[in-house]
VEXDREN-2710 file (C-alpha; in Angstrom, 1 decimal):
% VEXDREN-2710
k/r/px/py/pz
1/MET/39.7/152.9/-52.5
2/THR/37.4/152.8/-48.5
3/LEU/33.7/154.6/-49.3
4/GLN/35.0/157.1/-46.5
5/GLU/38.1/158.5/-48.7
6/GLN/35.3/158.1/-51.6
7/LEU/33.2/160.3/-50.1
8/CYS/36.6/162.7/-48.9
9/GLU/37.4/162.9/-52.6
10/LYS/34.3/163.4/-53.3
11/MET/34.2/166.5/-50.9
12/ARG/37.4/167.7/-52.8
13/VAL/36.4/167.5/-56.3
14/GLU/33.1/169.1/-54.9
15/GLN/35.4/172.2/-53.3
16/SER/37.4/172.5/-56.5
17/ALA/34.5/173.3/-58.5
18/TYR/33.2/175.9/-56.2
19/CYS/37.3/177.0/-55.6
20/LEU/36.5/177.7/-59.5
21/TRP/33.6/179.5/-59.5
22/LEU/34.5/182.0/-56.2
23/THR/37.6/182.8/-58.2
24/ALA/35.7/183.8/-61.1
25/GLN/33.7/186.4/-59.0
26/PRO/33.9/189.8/-58.2
27/PRO/37.0/191.1/-55.0
28/GLU/33.7/191.9/-53.0
29/GLU/31.5/188.9/-53.6
30/ILE/35.5/186.9/-52.8
31/LEU/35.1/188.0/-49.4
32/HIS/31.9/187.5/-49.0
33/HIS/32.2/183.7/-48.8
34/ALA/35.9/184.1/-47.9
35/TYR/34.2/182.6/-44.5
36/GLU/32.1/179.6/-46.2
37/TYR/35.6/178.7/-47.9
38/SER/37.3/178.5/-45.0
39/VAL/34.5/176.3/-43.1
40/ARG/34.6/173.8/-45.7
41/GLU/38.7/173.3/-45.9
42/ASP/37.9/172.2/-42.1
43/ILE/35.0/170.1/-42.7
44/ILE/36.8/168.1/-45.2
45/LEU/39.9/168.0/-42.6
46/ALA/37.1/166.6/-39.9
47/THR/35.5/164.6/-42.8
48/GLU/39.1/163.1/-42.5
49/GLU/39.5/162.9/-39.1
50/VAL/36.5/161.3/-38.2
51/ASN/35.1/157.7/-37.9
52/LEU/32.0/157.1/-40.0
53/THR/30.4/153.9/-39.7
54/PRO/29.6/152.6/-43.4
55/ALA/25.9/153.1/-43.2
56/GLN/26.9/157.1/-42.3
57/VAL/29.3/157.2/-45.4
58/ARG/26.9/156.3/-47.5
59/ALA/24.3/158.5/-46.6
60/LEU/26.3/161.5/-47.3
61/LEU/27.4/159.6/-50.9
62/LYS/23.5/159.6/-52.1
63/SER/23.5/163.8/-51.9
64/PRO/24.8/165.1/-55.5
65/VAL/27.2/167.5/-52.4
66/PRO/27.4/166.4/-49.6
67/LEU/30.3/169.2/-48.4
68/ALA/27.1/172.0/-49.4
69/ASP/24.8/170.3/-47.0
70/VAL/27.2/169.5/-44.2
71/TYR/28.0/173.6/-44.3
72/LYS/24.2/174.5/-44.8
73/ASP/23.7/172.6/-41.2
74/PHE/26.7/173.9/-39.9
75/SER/26.2/177.9/-41.0
76/LYS/22.5/176.9/-38.8
77/LEU/24.4/176.4/-35.5
78/GLU/24.2/178.4/-32.8
79/THR/28.5/178.0/-31.7
80/ASP/30.1/179.7/-29.3
81/TYR/32.4/181.0/-32.1
82/MET/32.4/184.7/-31.7
83/SER/32.8/184.0/-27.4
84/ILE/36.0/181.9/-28.7
85/VAL/38.1/185.0/-31.1
86/ALA/36.6/187.6/-28.6
87/GLN/38.2/185.9/-25.6
88/CYS/41.7/185.9/-27.8
89/VAL/41.2/189.2/-28.2
90/GLU/41.0/189.8/-24.0
91/ASP/43.9/187.0/-23.9
92/ARG/46.7/189.2/-26.5
93/ALA/46.2/192.3/-24.7
94/ASP/46.0/191.0/-21.0
95/ASP/49.5/189.2/-22.1
96/LEU/51.0/192.3/-24.0
97/LEU/49.9/194.2/-20.6
98/LYS/51.6/191.8/-18.3
99/LYS/54.7/192.1/-20.8
100/GLU/54.6/196.1/-20.0
101/GLN/54.0/195.9/-16.5
102/GLN/57.1/193.4/-16.4
103/GLN/59.0/195.6/-18.0
104/ASN/58.0/198.2/-16.2
105/PRO/56.3/198.0/-13.1
106/PRO/53.9/200.0/-10.8
107/LYS/56.1/201.6/-8.1
108/VAL/55.2/200.8/-4.4
109/TYR/54.2/203.9/-2.5
110/ARG/55.8/204.1/0.9
111/GLN/54.0/206.3/2.2
112/SER/51.2/205.7/4.9
113/VAL/47.6/205.7/5.0
114/THR/47.2/208.7/6.9
115/TYR/49.5/210.2/4.7
116/ALA/47.8/209.0/1.3
117/ARG/44.7/210.2/2.8
118/GLU/45.9/214.0/3.4
119/HIS/47.5/214.4/-0.2
120/GLY/44.2/212.6/-2.5
121/GLU/46.2/209.7/-2.9
122/LEU/44.3/206.5/-1.2
123/GLN/43.6/204.3/-4.9
124/GLN/47.9/204.5/-5.5
125/TYR/47.6/203.7/-1.7
126/HIS/44.8/200.1/-1.8
127/ALA/46.7/200.3/-5.2
128/SER/50.3/199.3/-3.8
129/CYS/48.7/197.0/-1.4
130/HIS/46.5/194.8/-3.5
131/LEU/49.5/194.3/-5.5
132/ASN/51.8/193.6/-2.6
133/GLU/49.8/190.7/-1.5
134/ARG/49.5/189.2/-5.1
135/CYS/53.7/189.2/-4.6
136/ARG/53.4/187.8/-0.5
137/ASP/51.6/184.6/-2.7
138/GLU/53.9/184.5/-5.6
139/ILE/56.5/184.1/-2.8
140/ASP/54.7/181.9/-1.0
141/ALA/54.7/179.9/-4.4
142/ALA/58.0/180.2/-5.1
143/LEU/59.0/178.9/-1.8
144/ALA/57.1/175.9/-1.6
145/GLN/57.9/174.8/-5.3
146/ARG/61.4/175.4/-4.9
147/PHE/62.3/174.2/-1.3
148/ASP/63.2/170.6/-1.2
149/GLY/62.8/170.4/2.5
150/MET/66.9/171.1/2.7
151/ARG/67.7/173.6/0.6
152/LEU/66.1/176.4/-1.4
153/GLY/66.5/175.8/-5.5
154/ALA/67.9/178.2/-7.6
155/GLY/64.9/180.5/-10.0
156/ALA/62.7/181.0/-6.8
157/VAL/63.9/185.4/-6.9
158/GLU/63.6/185.4/-11.0
159/GLN/60.3/184.3/-10.0
160/VAL/59.4/186.6/-8.1
161/VAL/60.7/189.3/-9.3
162/ALA/60.2/188.5/-13.1
163/GLU/56.2/188.9/-12.4
164/TYR/56.6/191.8/-9.7
165/GLY/59.7/193.8/-9.6
166/LEU/62.3/194.1/-8.1
167/GLU/61.5/196.8/-6.0
168/ARG/58.2/195.6/-4.8
169/THR/59.9/191.9/-3.8
170/LYS/62.2/193.9/-1.5
171/TYR/59.4/195.8/0.0
172/VAL/57.2/192.9/0.4
173/LEU/60.2/191.3/1.8
174/ALA/61.5/193.5/4.1
175/ALA/58.2/194.3/5.5
176/ALA/57.7/190.7/6.5
177/ILE/60.9/190.6/8.4
178/GLN/59.9/193.9/10.2
179/THR/56.3/192.1/10.9
180/ARG/58.7/189.3/13.2
181/ASP/60.4/191.7/14.9
182/ARG/60.7/189.3/17.8
183/ASP/62.3/186.1/15.9
184/GLY/65.9/185.7/15.8
185/ARG/65.6/183.4/13.6
186/ILE/66.1/186.3/10.6
187/SER/69.9/187.4/11.0
188/ARG/71.2/191.2/12.3
189/THR/72.1/191.8/8.2
190/ASN/69.1/191.2/7.2
191/ARG/67.2/193.0/10.0
192/ALA/69.5/195.9/9.6
193/TRP/68.5/195.9/5.1
194/ALA/64.9/195.5/6.0
195/ASP/65.1/198.7/7.1
196/SER/66.9/200.7/4.9
197/ILE/64.8/199.0/2.7
198/ARG/60.8/200.1/4.0
199/THR/62.0/203.8/6.1
200/ILE/58.4/204.1/7.0
201/LYS/56.2/202.3/9.4
202/ASP/51.9/201.8/8.5
203/MET/50.4/202.4/12.1
204/ASP/46.4/201.7/13.0
205/ARG/44.9/203.5/15.6
206/ARG/46.1/200.3/17.9
207/GLY/49.9/200.3/17.3
208/PHE/50.3/197.6/14.2
209/ASP/51.6/198.0/11.1
210/ARG/49.3/197.5/8.1
211/SER/51.8/196.0/6.5
212/CYS/51.0/192.7/8.7
213/TYR/48.3/192.6/5.7
214/TYR/50.2/191.4/3.1
215/ALA/53.4/190.9/4.9
216/ASP/52.2/187.5/6.1
217/LEU/54.2/185.0/5.0
218/GLN/53.8/181.3/5.1
219/ALA/57.1/180.5/5.1
220/HIS/59.3/179.2/7.9
221/THR/61.4/182.0/9.4
222/CYS/64.6/180.3/8.3
223/LEU/63.7/179.9/5.2
224/LEU/62.7/183.4/4.3
225/ASP/65.6/184.2/6.0
226/GLY/67.6/182.5/2.9
227/PHE/65.5/184.3/0.5
228/VAL/66.1/187.4/1.5
229/ASN/70.3/186.6/1.1
230/GLN/69.4/185.4/-1.9
231/VAL/67.4/188.7/-3.0
232/ARG/70.2/190.4/-2.0
233/LYS/72.8/188.5/-4.1
234/PHE/70.8/189.1/-7.0
235/GLU/70.4/192.4/-7.0
236/LYS/74.1/192.9/-6.1
237/ALA/75.3/191.2/-9.1
238/LYS/72.5/192.2/-11.3
239/ALA/74.1/195.9/-10.3
240/GLN/77.1/194.6/-11.9
241/PRO/78.4/196.0/-14.7
242/ALA/78.8/193.3/-16.9
243/GLN/82.7/192.1/-17.6
244/ASP/83.5/191.7/-21.3
245/THR/85.4/188.6/-21.9
246/PRO/88.9/189.0/-21.6
247/GLU/90.5/188.0/-24.9
248/ARG/93.3/185.3/-25.5
END
C-alpha cells in the first residue's frame, strides 16, 4: 500500500467513525451535519485522485484526524458554491420557459405600429418585432450551417421552427421576400405565398416598410427562395394526417 493509499484509508476509517457518531444523533442533528458529511466524502474522493508528493502525504498522515483538518480548512474558504447553485436554479427556469415557448410560441403581432399605438398595444408590437429579429438571425444561422455551397441540407427548417414556431418563421420569410420586391430570382409562386402570409404592410413616414429592420436576411436570394420551398413542403407534410400502415 502506497503512502497516499494509507492516507485515504485513514480518512475512510475516520469517516466511518464520524458516520457511526452521526447516525446515533437525533434527526435534527443529523440534518445539521448532512452538508459536512457530504463534503467529507468529496474530500476523500479528491484525495484519491490528486497527485500528492510523498512529503505532502507524510505531513497529512501526522494528524490523527486528517479528514477533519481538511474539512475545517475548506469550511473557511469563500467559495462560489451558492452562486453555482443560483445559476443552476436560473438555468432550470430558463429551460422550462424555453420548452414552454417552443410548445406554445408567442403569436406574431400582425398589425402596423400605427394600429398598435392607437390601441395601446405598442408593447406587444415591439416584443413581436424583437422575436422577428431573433428568428431572422436563426434563419441565417441555419442556412449558413447547412448550405454546403451546392445544396441546402436537411434540418434547416426544423432548426428554426423548433425555436420560433412555424407561424413566425413563415412571417419573417414573407417579409424578407416582400423587401426584395424587385429581385426576379424569387419565384412568382413564393411571392404570392408571401403576400398571402403578410397581408398588412407596416409603412413609415418615408414610405419604407418597417419589416426591413427584421427581414434583412443575409442569405442569397436563390438560397432564400429554396428555403421558402422547404418551409412550404414542411407545412404541407405537417398538415397531412398520418396514414395508418396497411396491414399485411
